[in-house]
N, C-alpha and C positions, 0 to 999 in steps of 0.2 A: 396769738392769732395765726391761723393757718391760711395761706393764700388759697383762694378758690376762684373758679370762673363760673360764669353763668352761661347757659347754652343760648347765646344771643345770635347765633348764625342766621336764624330766620329773620332777625330784625335788622341785619346789616343793610345799610343804604349806601350804595356806591354810585355816585352821580356821573353823568356824562359818559365819556368813552371808557370809564372804569366800571361800567355797570356789572355785567355778569361774565362768566368765563366757562368755556367747555374744556374739561380736562382731557389731556391725551390719554388714550387707553393705557392701563397699567401693563407693564411687561410681565412675562411669565416669572414666577417666583424664583426659578432657578437662575434667571438672568439678572435679577435685581441685586445690587450690592448690599451688604449689611449697613445699617445706619452708622453715621460717622462719629457719634459721641458728642460730648459737650463742645461748644464753640471755643475758639482760641482764647486762652487766658480766663476761662470760665471762673467766675467768682472773684476775680482780681481786678485791680484798677477801678474799684467802686467809686462812685461820685461822692461829693460831700453831702451831708444831710441838708435837705431843704430848710430854708429859714422859717422858723415857727411863725405861723400866722400869715405867711405870704403864699397865696394860691399859685399853682403853676399856670403858665400861659399855654394857650393852644399852640401846639408845635406844627410847623408846616410839614408837608410830605417830603420825604427824602428825595434826593436827586435821582434821575435815571442812572442805571448801571448796566454793566455787561459782564456775563460770566465767562470771561477770558482770563486765564491765569497768567500772571507775570512771573511766576516762579516755577521751578521744576524739581524742588527738593523732595525727599522721601516723606511719606505720610502714613498714618494708620489706615488700614482698610476696614477695621471694625473698632468702634469706639467704646465697646463694653467688654470687660474681662472679669472672670470669676476665679478667685483664689480657692483652691481645694482645701477643705478643712483638715484633712489628714496629710495630704502631700505638700501643702503650702505652695503649690506651683500654679502658675497661670501662663498663658501664651498670648502673644500679640501678632496679628497679621499685618504685614508691612507692604506698602507699595514702594518699589525701589528700582534703581538702575544699576546698583552695585552692592556687594556685601557690606555689612555695616554693623553697628551696635545700637542698643537701646538702653536708656537709663531712666528709671521711674522715680518721681518724687511727689510728695504731698505733705505740706506743713501740718495737716491734720493727723498724719501717721507717724512721721519721724523727721528729724533734722537731717537734711541732705538726702541723697538717693538711698532707697531701701531695696531696690531690685535692679540687676543688670543682666544683660544677655547679648548674644550675637545672633545674626541671621545670615543665611546664604541666599542670595538673590538669583532666582531662576524665573524666566518669563515674566519679569517685572514684579514678582511677588516673593516674599520671604516670611519665615516664621521664627520668632524669637521665643524661646522657652525660659521663663524666669522663676526664681524661687525667693520667698521672703523668709526672714528669721522667725522663730517661734514667738519672739516678743512682738514683732510687727503683726503676725497672724492673730495674736490675742487682741491687739489694738483694733485691727480690722473687724474681728468678730464682734467687738463691742460697738463699733460705729456702724457696722453692717454695710454701708455704702459710702464711698468718698469720691470726690473729683480729684484726679491725679494728673500729672504732666509726664508725658513720655518724650524724652529728647532722643531723636533718631539722628545718627551720624553715618554718613557714607561719603567716602572720599573727602573733599573739602566742604561738603554741604552739611548743614545741621538744621533741624526744625524741631519746634516744640509743639506737641499735639496733646490736647486734652482728652481724657478718657474717664469713663465711669468704672471704678474698681469696687467689686463687692465680694463679701465673704460668703461662700456657699451659694446655692441657687436661691434666688429671690424673685418674687413677682413685683415688678415696678411698672407704674404708669408713665409712659414716655411722652404722652401728648397732652397739651392743654385741651380743654373741652370745647373751645371754639377758636376763632381766628383761622386763617388759612393761607396757603400759597395758591394763588389763582393762576392757572396754568396758561391760558391763552385767551385773547379777546373773543367774545361771542361770535360764532359764525365764521371763524378764520382758523387757519393752522399756523398763524404767525408764531415763530419761536420766541416768545417773550412771556413774562409772568409778572404778577403783582403780589406783594406781601401785605396782608391785611391783619392788623394786630388783634389779639384777643381782647374781649371786653371784661376786664376783671372787676370783681365786686368786693366790698368790704363793709362790715357793720360793727362799729361806727365808721364813718368816712375817714379816709386816711390818704396821705400822699404816697404814690408808688412811682417807681422808675422802671422803664423798659430799656433793653438793649437788643436790637433786632439783628438777625443774621440769615444768610442763605448759604447752604452748603451744596456743592455740585460735584458729581462724579462722572468721569469718562474713562473708558478702558485704557486710553493712552496716557492719562494724567493722574488717575486716582482721585482722592477727595481733595477739594479746596474749599476755603471759606471766604466769604465776602460780607463786609458790613457796609453801613452807609458812608463810611469814609474811605473805602477801598478794600483791597485784599487784606484779610486778617485785621481789619480796623473798623470799629463801629462807634456809635455814640449813644449816650443815655438820653431818654426823653421822660419828662415828668408829667404825671397826670393826677387827678383826684378820683380815687375809687370810692364809690358809694354803694349802698345796698341795691341800687338799680343799675349799676355799671359806671362807666367813666363819665364824670359830670361834664367835662368839656366837649364831649361828643354828641350831647343831646341837641337836636334841632327842633324848630317849631313843629308842633304836632306830636312830639314825643318820640320821634324816630332816632336812630343812632347813625351818625356819620363817622366811621372809625378812621383811625390813622392808617395811611396807605403809603407804601414805598413801591415805586415803579414808574415807567416800565423797566423791567430787567430783561435785557435781550440775551438770547442764547445762540451761540454759533450753531448753524445747521450742519447735520451730517456727522456729528461727533459722538452720537450715542449717549446723550447727557441725561443723568438723573439728578433732580434737584429737590431739596427739602429745606424748609425754613424753620428757624428756632428763635425763641425769645428768652432772654434772661429777665428776671423779675426781682425787684426789691420792694418789700413792704417796709416803710419807715415806721418803726414802733418805738416811741420815746426817743427819737433821734438816732436809733440804732438800726442797721440794715438786717432784714430777714431775707436772705437771698435764695433763689431757686431758679431752675431752668427746665424747659421742655421743648419738644418740637410742636409744630402745628400740622394738621392734616392738609393734604393737597386736593384740589377739586373745585367745585362750584359753591353754591350757597350752603349746602350741607355736605362738606367734603368727607370722603371715606378713604381715599388713596393715601399711601405713605409718600409717594413721590409724584412730581410732575416728570413726565418722560418725553424726551425730545429725540427721536431716532436720528 
């Protein structure tokens, strides 16, 4: 079974003060940062399979949050890298405060690290050039795309950053077909947002699990991730996907009242770009089929990559 979504954005019903949102204008493409890649620990720390025959309960909205970073370690500036088929090389752009090293791992590719490199930090940015062995290159060519972890060290600080590593140029769809990051309450310029979950479908019906995230970028801090439990920490939510969407979200009259996380406040004047992402598990025979993608930003029919807060 392949995870799919239905274009249910037109049917989303958001009650009360969460009604609609007006997206901030998108910044010029030259100013926007590259997308940050998969969320922290993507594909790991998966929940236990749901008990057979026990339907999931309607989960409450996540608590309010703030996009203020508690850490200042190095991070990736671009969460996707391509390994050259002949050169076996790839590069990683790093947000930094000092020279450092990068080590890349993925259990799908090799035991332990399979690529290492150094970077020189200038104007808070560095570039690490890495090369894989011919054995790893063959493995990557077979898999085509994997989620890897880049451990960045500078001085006494170390961070683990998820990235998408692919063999050769490939076209991939990075966004779920619905769900959104709602950028601001209607009629205001208040620096806050709401995450609205995609309405996944399945035939036959099956239990699925979500893990929600928001990533935000500032020129002074690079990329950071926040989940419903804090910075770099989120939780799984269970639902029932049916041919018409999430069963627990149906309201009298047949409308959809989706899962919402917010408000998420954004510090003013920091030049913040924000994007939301969801990890998804389809539980098939008690085994997890995991994937992840971003959601678009905007209003009922979002088209922007980011919410932008000048």
